[in-house]
C-alpha positions as CSV (number, residue, x, y, z in Angstrom):
1,M,-4.2,-17.8,-24.4
2,A,-7.4,-15.7,-24.1
3,V,-7.4,-12.2,-22.8
4,L,-9.8,-11.5,-19.9
5,L,-11.1,-8.3,-18.6
6,E,-12.2,-8.3,-15.0
7,V,-14.6,-5.5,-14.1
8,R,-15.7,-4.7,-10.5
9,H,-18.4,-2.2,-9.6
10,R,-19.2,-0.8,-6.2
11,I,-22.7,0.5,-6.0
12,M,-23.6,3.2,-3.5
13,P,-25.6,3.6,-1.3
14,I,-25.1,0.1,0.1
15,T,-28.7,-1.0,0.0
16,N,-30.5,-3.9,-1.7
17,T,-32.6,-1.3,-3.5
18,A,-29.6,0.4,-5.1
19,F,-28.0,-3.0,-6.0
20,D,-31.2,-4.3,-7.5
21,L,-31.5,-1.1,-9.6
22,F,-28.0,-1.6,-10.9
23,V,-28.6,-5.3,-11.7
24,D,-31.8,-4.5,-13.6
25,F,-30.1,-1.8,-15.5
26,Y,-27.2,-4.1,-16.4
27,A,-29.5,-6.9,-17.6
28,D,-31.7,-4.6,-19.6
29,T,-29.2,-2.1,-21.1
30,V,-25.5,-3.0,-20.7
31,V,-25.7,-6.7,-21.6
32,P,-27.6,-6.0,-24.9
33,A,-25.0,-3.3,-25.7
34,M,-22.2,-5.8,-25.1
35,D,-23.9,-8.3,-27.4
36,R,-24.2,-5.6,-30.1
37,H,-20.5,-5.0,-30.0
38,G,-19.3,-8.6,-29.8
39,I,-18.3,-8.7,-26.1
40,D,-18.4,-12.2,-24.5
41,L,-19.6,-11.7,-21.0
42,I,-18.9,-15.1,-19.5
43,G,-19.9,-14.4,-15.9
44,A,-21.2,-11.9,-13.4
45,W,-21.6,-12.2,-9.6
46,K,-22.4,-10.4,-6.4
47,M,-19.4,-10.5,-4.1
48,T,-19.7,-11.7,-0.5
49,G,-17.1,-10.8,2.0
50,G,-15.0,-7.6,2.7
51,E,-16.5,-4.3,1.6
52,M,-20.2,-4.5,0.8
53,G,-21.9,-3.4,-2.4
54,W,-19.5,-4.9,-5.0
55,D,-20.2,-7.0,-8.1
56,I,-17.6,-8.6,-10.4
57,S,-17.8,-9.7,-14.0
58,I,-15.4,-11.3,-16.5
59,Q,-15.3,-10.6,-20.2
60,R,-13.3,-12.8,-22.7
61,Y,-11.5,-11.6,-25.8
62,E,-9.3,-13.3,-28.4
63,S,-6.5,-10.7,-28.0
64,M,-5.8,-7.2,-26.8
65,A,-6.5,-5.9,-30.3
66,H,-9.9,-7.6,-30.2
67,A,-10.6,-6.1,-26.8
68,E,-9.7,-2.6,-28.0
69,E,-11.9,-3.0,-31.0
70,C,-15.0,-4.1,-29.0
71,L,-14.5,-1.7,-26.1
72,T,-14.0,1.2,-28.5
73,A,-17.3,0.4,-30.2
74,L,-19.0,0.1,-26.8
75,G,-17.6,3.5,-25.7
76,Q,-19.2,5.1,-28.8
77,D,-22.7,3.6,-28.1
78,Q,-24.7,6.8,-27.4
79,A,-27.8,4.9,-26.3
80,L,-25.8,3.1,-23.7
81,W,-24.1,6.2,-22.3
82,S,-27.3,8.2,-22.2
83,A,-28.8,5.5,-20.1
84,V,-25.7,5.4,-17.8
85,E,-26.1,9.1,-17.1
86,K,-29.7,8.6,-16.0
87,L,-28.7,5.8,-13.7
88,R,-25.9,7.9,-12.1
89,G,-28.6,10.3,-11.0
90,E,-30.0,7.5,-8.8
91,V,-26.9,5.6,-7.7
92,E,-23.1,6.1,-7.5
93,I,-21.0,3.6,-9.3
94,E,-17.2,3.0,-8.8
95,E,-15.5,0.9,-11.4
96,I,-12.2,-1.0,-11.3
97,T,-10.9,-2.9,-14.4
98,K,-8.1,-5.3,-14.8
99,F,-6.7,-7.0,-18.0
100,A,-5.3,-10.5,-17.6
101,N,-4.1,-13.5,-19.5
102,T,-5.5,-17.0,-18.9
103,V,-2.9,-19.4,-17.6
104,S,-2.1,-23.0,-18.7
105,Y,-4.4,-24.9,-16.4
106,A,-7.4,-22.6,-17.3
107,T,-8.3,-24.8,-20.3
108,D,-11.1,-24.1,-22.7
109,Q,-12.5,-27.5,-21.7
110,R,-12.8,-26.5,-18.0
111,L,-14.6,-23.2,-18.9
112,Q,-16.9,-24.9,-21.4
113,A,-17.8,-27.6,-18.9
114,A,-18.7,-25.0,-16.3
115,C,-20.9,-23.1,-18.9
116,D,-22.5,-26.3,-20.1
117,S,-23.5,-27.4,-16.6
118,S,-25.0,-24.1,-15.6
119,N,-28.6,-24.2,-14.5
120,P,-30.3,-20.9,-13.9
121,S,-32.9,-22.6,-11.7
122,Q,-30.1,-23.9,-9.4
123,P,-27.3,-21.3,-9.4
124,R,-24.1,-22.6,-7.8
125,Q,-21.8,-21.0,-5.3
126,Y,-18.5,-19.7,-6.7
127,M,-15.2,-18.7,-5.0
128,L,-12.6,-16.3,-6.2
129,A,-9.1,-16.8,-4.9
130,V,-6.5,-14.1,-5.5
131,L,-2.9,-15.0,-4.8
132,Q,0.0,-12.6,-4.7
133,T,3.2,-14.3,-5.8
134,A,6.7,-13.4,-4.6
135,G,9.3,-12.2,-7.0
136,G,9.7,-14.7,-9.8
137,G,7.2,-17.1,-8.2
138,I,4.3,-16.9,-10.6
139,L,5.4,-19.8,-12.9
140,P,6.1,-22.2,-10.0
141,A,2.8,-21.2,-8.5
142,I,1.0,-21.9,-11.7
143,D,2.6,-25.4,-11.9
144,I,1.5,-26.2,-8.3
145,I,-2.0,-24.9,-8.7
146,S,-2.4,-26.9,-11.8
147,G,-1.9,-30.1,-9.7
148,L,-4.2,-28.6,-6.9
149,A,-7.0,-28.1,-9.5
150,D,-6.8,-31.8,-10.6
151,T,-6.7,-33.0,-6.9
152,M,-9.7,-30.9,-5.9
153,E,-11.8,-31.9,-8.9
154,Q,-11.0,-35.6,-8.4
155,A,-12.1,-35.3,-4.8
156,G,-15.3,-33.5,-5.8
157,A,-14.4,-30.5,-3.6
158,L,-13.9,-27.7,-6.0
159,N,-14.1,-27.3,-9.8
160,L,-11.9,-24.8,-11.6
161,V,-13.7,-22.5,-14.0
162,T,-10.9,-20.3,-15.2
163,A,-7.7,-18.7,-13.9
164,Y,-5.7,-15.6,-15.0
165,A,-2.5,-13.6,-14.3
166,S,-2.7,-9.9,-14.3
167,R,-1.5,-8.3,-17.5
168,I,-2.2,-4.7,-16.5
169,G,-2.4,-4.2,-12.7
170,R,-0.5,-5.6,-9.8
171,T,2.5,-7.6,-10.9
172,G,2.6,-11.2,-9.9
173,E,-1.2,-11.5,-9.1
174,L,-2.9,-14.8,-9.9
175,T,-6.6,-15.3,-9.8
176,D,-8.6,-18.6,-9.7
177,L,-12.3,-18.9,-10.1
178,W,-13.8,-22.0,-8.6
179,I,-17.3,-23.7,-8.4
180,M,-18.0,-24.9,-4.9
181,P,-20.3,-28.0,-5.4
182,G,-21.1,-28.2,-1.7
183,G,-21.3,-24.5,-1.0
184,P,-19.1,-22.4,1.3
185,Q,-19.7,-24.3,4.5
186,G,-16.7,-26.5,4.3
187,M,-14.5,-23.4,3.8
188,L,-16.0,-21.8,6.9
189,D,-15.5,-24.7,9.4
190,Y,-12.3,-24.9,11.4
191,R,-10.4,-28.1,11.1
192,A,-7.0,-28.7,12.7
193,G,-4.2,-30.0,10.4
194,D,-3.7,-29.7,6.7
195,P,-4.4,-32.7,4.5
196,L,-3.1,-30.8,1.5
197,N,0.1,-29.7,3.1
198,D,2.2,-31.4,0.4
199,I,0.7,-29.0,-2.1
200,I,0.0,-25.9,0.0
201,A,3.3,-25.7,1.8
202,P,5.3,-25.4,-1.5
203,L,2.7,-23.1,-2.9
204,R,3.1,-20.7,0.0
205,Q,6.8,-20.4,-0.8
206,H,5.9,-18.8,-4.1
207,A,2.5,-17.3,-3.3
208,P,2.6,-16.2,0.4
209,E,-0.5,-14.0,0.2
210,E,-4.1,-15.1,-0.7
211,S,-7.6,-13.7,-0.3
212,I,-10.9,-15.5,-0.9
213,T,-14.3,-14.0,-1.8
214,F,-17.5,-15.9,-2.3
215,L,-19.6,-15.1,-5.4
216,N,-23.2,-15.5,-6.2
217,P,-24.3,-15.5,-9.9
218,L,-26.3,-12.5,-11.1
219,P,-29.3,-13.2,-13.5
220,Y,-27.5,-12.3,-16.7
221,S,-24.4,-14.5,-16.0
222,K,-23.7,-17.3,-18.3
223,L,-22.1,-19.1,-15.4
224,Q,-24.9,-20.0,-13.0
């Protein structure tokens, strides 16, 4: 299984001007530095919902040793860090990182299909679902979500991009990244009843907590 690094930034002040400055800097300076040091940035998005001013990106590595090698090289890139210091004179940046392992239903085929179907002229809406499993519940939750992913894809409702379990961070946390072909509207409407109760009810026994955030691709994201 691949190792993923999830990186979140909060850009202050919470203004479009500050966020645009950060996005331009990332596209012009950080992404080329990542390319120089062999870092596979598979996606980057602006987060919608909850606290404002956040972005999220996902990097993919072959192993923890590979991640350490690439990130060590990045950390020694003097041109990058000189530019970062200049940016910090204009905006404040908070960074939160999390290492994770991909899970069984997050297949290479699903990720590749999402990348292959990306169209920068028509960026898609994404959704990040973060589940907190109860003690010992992560493996049963993985089995259930695997079936849920198949069901949602067959119905044309959601397409799974990737999924990962925290390796360093909150124990028992499971994250799913989805494409929303129809946008978020269907998630916002209230509908009585639960047509997926046969799947969701058992899932809640093992993963009683879940939060959802909508994501909009940034210009340098491979996943559009």
